[in-house]
N, C-alpha and C positions, 0 to 999 in steps of 0.2 A: 685134669687140670692141665697137662702139657700141652692140649689144643689152645689155651687161650692166647700164648703169646703169638701164634700165628695167626689167630682172629684178630687181635688187635691190630695187629701190622698190617692185615687187609682191610680193616675199616678204622681208621685212624680218627681219635675222638677230636676232632677239630671242626668250627664251625664251617669252614669251607666244604667239607666233607659232607656236613649235612645238607648242604643247601644246594649241593650240586647233582648228586643223584642218590637214591635210595641204597641202603646198604643192607647185606644179607648176612647172616650168620646161621650156623647149623643149629638145629634142633635136636639132640639126643634121645632117640628112643630107642631103648634095647639095644640091639648090635647094629643098627642101621641108623643114619643120620639124613635130613631133609634140609633143605635151606629154604627161607622164607623172607620176603622182604618185609622193611617196616621203615617207617619215616619219622623222624623226631622232630619235635617242635622248637623253632627257635629260642634260645635262652635271653631274655630280654631284662637288663638292668633297670630298675626303677630311676627314674629322672629326679634328680636334686634340683633341678632348675626348670623353669617352664618360661618359655619363651612369652612375653606378655602380649595380649590382643591390643587392637586398636583402642578399644573403647578405654581398657586399663592405662594405656600410655595419655590418652587425653585426660584421666581423673587424676592420674599422678602430678600432672602440669598445672592443675588446678589448685590455687591456695585456699585456705579456710576463710578468707574474707568472700570468696565467691561461691562458698555454699549456701544453701538455702532448704530448711526443713520446714514443711508445712502439711496440713491436712484439711479436708472438705468435710465440714460438719451440715448437716440439715434434718430436717423431718424427713419422715418415710416418703418414697416417692416423690422426692422433689428434684432428682436427676443429678445424683452424685457420681454414680457409675458412669452413667453417660460422659458426663464433663470428664471424668479421669481418662476415659477413652480418648476424647478430643485432645487433650494434653498430651498423651502418649503420642498420638500422631502428630503433632506439631513439633515435638523434639525428635522425631524419627525413630521412637523406641519401638514402634510397631507399624507396620503398613498401612496407608490408608484404606478405609472401607473393608478390611479383610476381617475384622475382629469385631464382636460386640460384648460388651461388659467382660473385658479381659480380666480384669480384678476379681470379678465373683466366679470363683473356682469351684464351687459345689453345685451339683445338680440341682438341689433343692433350691439354691439361690437363683439360677436361672430360671429354674420352673416358676416359683413365687414373685420372681421380678424384685427381691429384697437383698440386703446385704447383712449376712449374719456375722461373719467375721471380718474383722478389721485385717486389708491387705495392702501392702507395701510395695513401691517401684521406686528405683533410682533412675534419674533423667539425666543426660547433658545436654545442655540449652546453649546456642551460640548466640549472642546478643552484642551487637556494635562490635564485633570481631573477637570478644573473650568468650571462653567457654565458662559456663555456670553448671555446678553440679546440684541438681535439684532431688529431693527425697519428697515423694508425695504419698501420704496415707489415705485412703478410701475406707471411712467409718461407717459403720451400721447405723440407721436412724431410728429403730425402734428403741423405747425405754429399757425392754428387757436385756439390751446389751449395751447399757450405758456404762458398764466398767470397761467394755473395749474402747470406747470413746476417751475415758479418763486415762487409760493406759497411753494411747495414742498421742494424746497432748503432751506426756511426757518426755518425748522423743522430736517435738516440734517447735518451733520458734513464732508461728503464726498458725492461722486458719481462714480459710473461705467460707463464710457463712452464707451458704446458699439458701434461697429463699424464692419458691415457685411464683411466678408472676400473678396465677389465676388462684392460688389459693392463700398468698400472702403467709403472715407470720402465724404459725403453730406451734402448739405444746411443746413439742422437742425441740424447736427453735429456742423458745425462751429457756429451756434447761440447759441446752449446749452453750449458749452464749454466757451466763452466769458460770458455768463452770468453767470456760475459756476465760473468762474475766476474773475469776478468781486466783488462776495460775499466771496470769500475766501476758497472756500470748495477745499479740496483735492480730486484730481482725479486719478483714477486707469483706466488705458486704458486697454480694454477687445476687443478681434477681435473674433467674433463669426461666426459660419457656415464654420468652417475650414472643415468639411467633404465633402463640396460639391465638385464637379468635376471642377466646373469652380472658386473654390476659389483661391486668390492671396495673401496668409498672407504676403509676402513681399512687395508687393505694398502697402497694407494697413499700415503696419509700416513705409513706406518710408514717406506716407504722413503724418502721426501723427508727425514725427518728422520734416516735413518741415513746414507743417501748424501750429502746436501746441509746437513744439520744446519738445515734450515728447520722452525720450529716448525709443529707442525698446526694450531693455531689461527689462524696467519696465511693459510690455504689457503681459498679460496672452493671449493665442491661446486656446479657447476652442469650442465645440459644444454643445449648449443646447439642441439641439433635441435628441442626442445620449447620453449626460451626459459626453462628453470627457473632461477631466481636468477640471471639474467643481469643483471637492472636493477641488482644490488648490486656489477657489476665498475666500472663508470665512476666511483661515488663513490670506490672504493677506488684507482682510477688518481689521481684528482685527489688523495686523501690522501696516498698514499705515494710518487708518482714526482714528482721535483723539477721546477721550471718552468726551462726552458734559460735560459742567461745570455747578455746581450747587450746592445748600446749603438747605437741606430739613429743617433746624432748622429756616430759615429767614421766613418772610411773604411771603404768597403764591403770586406768579407771573407765569400767564400762557398767552400763545399766542393763539388765535382762528385762527387754520390755513385752517379749512374746515367745511362745515355742511351740513347735508341732513336731509331730512322730513321723518319721520315716521309716519303713520296713528294712532299708539297707544301711540306713546312716543313722539310725538311732533317733534320739531327739536333736532337733534342730533349734539353735537359740537366735531370736532376732535381738540384736544389740545396739545400743546408741554408744558410742567411743565418746567419752568426756575429755580425757587426756590419755596421752601414750599412742602407741600403735601394738597393733597385733598381727601376728603371721603364723602359718603352720609350723609345727615342732614348738612352739611356746608352752610353757607349763603355767597353768592359771590355777586358782584357787578363789573359792566360793566364801564369802563372808557368811552367808547364811548356814550353810551345813558344814563348812570346813574341809569339803571334800576337795581334793586336786585333781586336774585333767591335764591330758596334752592335746592341745588342738590339732585337729587333723585336716582341717580346711576353712579356709575364710572367703567370703564373697559379697556380692550386692543382688539384691532382686531386681532384674533388667527384661521383661518383668518377671521370669524365672529365674533359677537360681545360676548365677554366672560367676566362676571362681576368680577370684582376684589374689596377687601375691601377698598384699597386707590390706587392713583397713587401719586408719590414723584418727587422729582427734578430729569431732565434727561429723563424723561419717555415720549411717546406719546401715547395718548389714547383717548378714548371718554368720554363725560358726557351728562347726560340730567337731566332736572329738574323735580321737584314736588311741585306745579302744573307745567303742561308742559308748554314750550315756544311753542306756536301755532302760531305767527306770524314770517314766517323766516325772514323778513327784520331786525328784531331786532339781528339777529345773523350777524353782521359785521366782515366779513374775514379781520383778522388782528387786531382785537380789544384785548385791554389787561383786564384781569380779576384778581382780589383779593378778599380776604375775607372782610366782612364789617368791618369797623373801620380801616382797614390797606392801607387806601386811601393815606396816605400823607408820609408813609414809601415805596412807590412802585414806581418806575418810568415807566410810561407807554411805550411801543414800538410805533414806528412810524408809523407802519401799511404798508399795500399795496395800491398798486395805483391800482384803479378800471378798471377793463377791459372796453374799449369804443366800442360801437356798431358800425359796419363798413359796414355791408350789411343790406339792408331794402328790406323786401317784403311785400305783403298784402296777407293775407288768407282770403278765403270766403268759407262758406259752401256750397255744391253742391246744396242741398235743406236747404232753409232758415228756415224750421221748426227745423233744427238741430244747429241752432244757440247757443241756451242757453247749449247745450250737447257740442258743441265745446269749448264754452268759458270755461267750467267746465275742459275739458279735458287740455287744454292750462295752466290755473292756477295750474293743478295738477303737470304739467312738469316744470313750474316755479319754484314749491317749493323747486327743487332740482337744478335749474340752474337759478340763479339770475342774470347773464350777460345778458340775453334777455330783452330787453324793449319791451313795448307794448302799444298801445293805439287803442282805438277804430275808426273804419273808417266805412264809407258807400259809396256805389257806385250805381248810378243809373241802372246800368247794372247789377249787381252781387249782389246787397242788401247790409245788414250789414255784417262786416267782422272787422279785425284787420291789422293793420300795425305794422310788428315784427320787430326787430332789434337784428342781430346777429353778432359774432366776425368774421364770415367769410362764404364763400359757402359753405364748409364742414360744419360746424356748422349749418347752414340753413337745409342742406340735412338731417343730421342726426337727427336733431327735427322734419323734416316732416316725416322721416320713424318711429319715436317714436310714434308719433300721428298715423298714420296708422297702426300699428303692436298692440301698447299696447291698445289703445282706438277704433280703428276701426273708426276713423274718414274718411269722404269722402270730401276732400277739393280741391279748386282751389288755386294754388299759382301763384301769378304774378312773372316776370322776376326780378331778384334782382338789385337794384338801390342804390346808394352809397349817402350820404348826400353833401351839397353844402353851400357855405357860400355868403350871402348877406350882402354887405357893404351899407349904407345908407348915403347919403349927409348930413345928422344930425350929422354924427358919430356913431349910431348904428351899431349893427352887429348883423345878426340871421343866426343861422344854420337851414336849411330845409331838411327834409327827406322825404316829400311828394311830389310829381311832382305836384299835384293839388293846391299846396301853391305857386307855381313859380311865380313871378310877370312878367307876359306876356302883360298885357293890358299896352296901352299908358300911363294912369295916374300913375299906379304903377311904371312903368320904369322912369317916370321923377324924382322919388325920390331915385332910385336906382344909387348909383356912381361906384360897382364895384360887379363882379360875379366872385367866386373863387371856385375852385373844388380839392379835396385833392389828393395829391401825396404821393406815397411810394418809400421806396428804396428796390429795388429788387435784390436778391443775387441769382445768378443761376451757378449750377456746372453740368459739362457735358465732355464727351472725346472731346479731339480737333476737330475731323472731323467733329463735327456738330455747328462749331463755326460759319462759315458763315449763316446758317440758323437761328440760334438763334439770331444772329445781326439782321438779315433780319426780323423776328417776331417782335423784340421789336422797331425797327424802324416803322415799319408799325403800331404800336399802339403807336405811338406819344411819344417813348421813348428817353431819354438823356443819353447815356453811362457815366458813372462815374468812372470806373477803368476796367482793363482786367490783370487778372494775372494767371501765369502757377505754380500751386502747386505741379505738377510732370511734368513729360517730356509731358505726354499724358492727362491730366485732366486741365481744366480751370476753374477758378472762375471769372464771369462777373457780373458787378455791373451795374443796370441801374435804372433810376428814371422814373416812369409811373405812369399814371394816374390810380386811383383805379377804376374808371368806366370800364377801359379796362381791368384790372385784374380779376373781377369778372363776365366778358363776357366770360368765359371760356378760359382764356389765358392758364392757366395750361394744360388743355387739349390739346390746340392747340402746347403749348411747347413738351409735352410728343409725340405728333405725329411727329413733325419736327424731333425730337432726337431719335425715335425708342424706346422710354421709357427710356432712360438713364440718362435724364436731372430731376435736384432737383431744388426745389425752396422754398426760404425762401423770408420774407419781413417784414419791418418795416415802422413805420411811419414816413412820411419826413416833409411836410408842405403844406399850402394852396398856391396855385397858381391862379394868374388872369386867366382868361379864357372864350374864346368866346363860351359859352354855351348858348343853347336853348332848348325850350320845344316842342318837336315832339309829335304830337297827331293824333288819327285817326279819319276821318269824314265819317258817313254813311249819304248819302243825305245832307251833309251838317250840321249835326248835331255831337258835338263831343261825343265819346264813352269814358266816363272818367276811366274806367277799363283799357284802353289801350294810356296809355301815360309815356312819358319818357324824362328825362333831359340828353341831349347828346351834344356831340361838334358840332359846326356848319358844320364841315368836315365832319361827317357822315350821316347827316340828308337825302341826297339823296340816298344813299346805303339803308341804313335802312328803309327809306320811301319805296321805292319800293319792298323791302324784305315785308313788312308788309301787303301792299295792296294785292300783288298776295296771299299771304298765306289766308287772311281773306276773299277773293274770292270765295276760295274752301271751306269755312265752313259755308258761308252764303246761306240760301234758295233762290231760285227765287221767284220773287213776279208778280202780274198781271201788274206792271210797273217797270220801270227802275231803278235800284240802282246805285249809285255814290258812289264810296269807294275812298277816298283821305286820303292822309299824309300831314299834313300842319305844318309850323312853323309860328306861328301869323296869318297873312292873305296871306302868301306865300304858295301856293300849290308846294310840292316837287314831287309827285308821283300820279297818279290816276289809278283806273281800273273800267269798268263797265260791271254790270249784266245785263244781254240782260232780258227783260220780256218774260212771256209767251204769245204766240202770237194765237188767232183766225184766222183760214183762213174763211174771210168774203168774198171770192170771189169763194168758193167751188160751191155755188148754180148756179153761172152764166156760161153759156157754150157759146153763142155767141152773148153777149151784147156788147153794144158800150163802147169804152174805156172812154168816159165821165162819165157813169154808174158806171165802175170800179173805176176812181177817186174818185167820190162822195163818195162810199161806206168807201175807205180807209182813206179819210178826216174825215169822220165821227169817224172811229175807231180812228185815231191819235186825235181828240178833246177828246173824253172819255178817253183815256188814260192820256191827259193832267189835267183833272179835276181829275181823281183817283189819280194821284201822288201830287195834291195840298193838298187833304185830308188824303192820305193814310200815315199809318206809318210802319217802318219797324221793325217786331217783330225778335230779334234776339236770336234764343234759347240758352239755358245755354250751350248746348253739343256744340255749334259753340266757345264759348269763352273757355271752356275746350279744345278743338282741339286745338284752336289758340294757347294758353299760354303752352300747353304741347311742352317738349324740343324737 
């Protein structure tokens, strides 16, 4: 201990000593000492103030009267993401020609050319010598992601209604218009892809006028791909879309519009500030959960996350907390936040309606040893998509797995692709099913999503008063020459016609009420095939209807295969049962005994196939023997097969299930 004062005097604990040269100290080992050099790191004090960036200084100087919040809505593949790229280039947010589909950040979005999740970006646009702060939202166009569009409207004061000049008004265009109209948004019609050889802008303008009563002279004709006339869009946005209202001197009131999960920052919230301002260090409270949080960082999407000193009334930006919010379920979309102590002075917003799962599938790992890995992969994806429902499930044939609920068949397909691409999962997905409603005689009701829980035995059926299946209202748009084929398809799927309208001389809007079970059974693919790809489809929930639905299951040697069962309408059982047994027969290996494959509804067998056994030629060694000798050997062989069948079990390989469940 006497040595330490001398050592400390040689190596003073000052920053200058650390930075000038290495310091040495003796390391005592027994009776001898050695010296070894070491270098310490500089002690850095956390900065409490950060120098504002150029973009932050420009935003700080813009009053709320020069804010504009708007989104782009359209049908699938009408050019929303391409138009977003051109607007980002015009405002200098990204460099010209270096990026494509900047706001489509998922691999599956770029691969399929569709937008799955609404993405946001702030832009600073100089017009007539004044800076304007523009907030853009690029929305999905498919009906499965309508909830994303609805949430986007809450943060916007207007929308660009995009219409493809070659396709015209389509089903999702109609749905998006009425959704925006109901929320009082200012709409600017834009005709895109006017550079195509097949473009017909006059027809698209006529459809806008006849369908939505939008004046043709108010529409802009552009080409997002070539940039033709895109420069006229932003001045029109400034002129027609109103500035957001808000007072930065009032208590903080912000709306949670969306959220996503970061491995390092936890849950990140996308918020719209209606009143007040928020900065790092503020303590906020959630009206929905009552939990309190300390703000760790605020910023804007430009197009990636750019940190800011504060967000104020009228802005849309992101925030995350410190300590981080680690449970994504705490971030309830539509929730209102305010500063701690201001709860009584702030009126919360009513929030959003949570989207309901409409399509259910079962997912099993190909190798059961990968179950834990699959579970972790699914939960990682669920952090950024809380509209998916999940519960564990077990199958005798396929082992442990999960029953997943999705908003639609495309939503399910995108989720499956992300599992395979981002996490390398090898999975078996069962065909999609829909929920059904069971009404009991004692007045209780139960919604069942798993066919295994269907009340099929006699004891259970005695307590059931009625069985119902969900119906949807489908809106189909297509050229007039395909009207007959479209009606034929809808009638074949137990549809009921509600209306038939001509919104131009050659374009038809057809509305049908259809069972949801038929819609998820590749109805859209069949519609596209029958109309040569010209038809579009939109749908919304209608009601529960009493129906003659039964459980169809597959039997192998009179033993049910629980992985292959489905609740269907009674009229489909024979067709679907025959299809099942024929396909399953192709993928089951032959055994030493006969295998009987059946499709049954309760005790009623609706289809059957027989897989013949391997046969040994027991008469091979007999050349000129008596017929009784031959008959005796054949009877002995027959008896042996009967005994083998009584004790033998059919082993069905996983590859057989994979091939059978494959589309």
